[in-house]
Structures are given as C-alpha cells and as structure tokens.
N, C-alpha and C positions, 0 to 999 in steps of 0.2 A: 669677066670675066673671073680669073684666076683667086681676085679675091673670095671668091661669091662659091665655088667653088673648094677651099678649100673650109671650107665654114666658118666665116665670115661675115659681116655686112660690110655694108663700102655707098657709101655717098657720094657723086658725079658731083662736080660745080666745072663751070667753062669760064669762071672768072674772075676773078676776086667776091663782087659784090654778093654773084651765089656765094661765092666760100664762104663770105662772113655771120648774112645768112644762114647758111647748112650750120656753121655752130652756134649764133647766137639761137636758131628754137631747134637744138638736137635737143630731143629728151629727154639723153644723160649725154654727158660727158662724153667725147673722143677719148681712142683709145690710144691713135696716131693720127699724125697728118702727111700725105705726102705730098706735097710744097712741088708745084713749077716753078725757077724765079721768073719767068716770059710767059704771063697772061696779059692775054688783050685789053686789061686794063686799066693795072697795074701793076707793079717790081711788084713782084711774089716775095721778097725779103722784107720787104716794109710791111707787109698780112701779121712774121711771128710775133712785136712784140705785142698785135692788139688780140692775137690770135692766146697768147700768155698772160696776158689781165683777163682775159674773160674765161683761162680755163687753163690756170695754173696743174699742175703734173703732165698735158699733155704731151707726148712725145712727138716735137716734131721732125721729119725725116725728108728733108731737099732733094729736087731730084732732076738733074739740069744737064742738059750735054756741055753747062760751062766750065773749068775748071776748076779743081775743085779749089785751089789759095780763096780761088771769089767769097765758096763760101766762110771762108774763118771768122768775119768778126757779127756772121748773124745771129749768133745766139741759135743754134739749129741743135740736134741733139743726132744727129746726121749729111753726109751727104753722099750721095749718088749718085 
C-alpha cells in the first residue's frame, strides 16, 4: 500500500514459487525485488542466484529480522 501511494507498482508473492512465477512472467523486468529470508516453502536467499540469472541488473534488497551479518554472502544489493 505504501509503494502504491508513492506512485510505484508492486507485485506481492506469498512464497518462493509465486515469486519465481511473478519474475518469470512479468511483462517487463522488475526494478527492485524486496525479498524476505523466511518464506514458507524455501529459504529466501536461495532465490537470489536464480533471480540474478533471470533478471540481470535487478536490484535485490533482503528484508529480514535476521542479523545483518547473516546476509553478508547472499549477493544481495542491500539488507534491511
């Protein structure tokens, strides 16, 4: 809702499978992927290399309650 209010379009995915489908079928490349590490069907960080291969140049921001040091080797563009 906050992104829409600011004029951005967003797509929500409830799990890793839905996120991969959304990225694969998007009519244009996503500018940013906000990725939680805790997903019901897969560890979120495992998606990063697949997203990188499918959408080079898309920035990936990991959003999690995990410690920032846990995100060090994930190849994300940032951690919140």
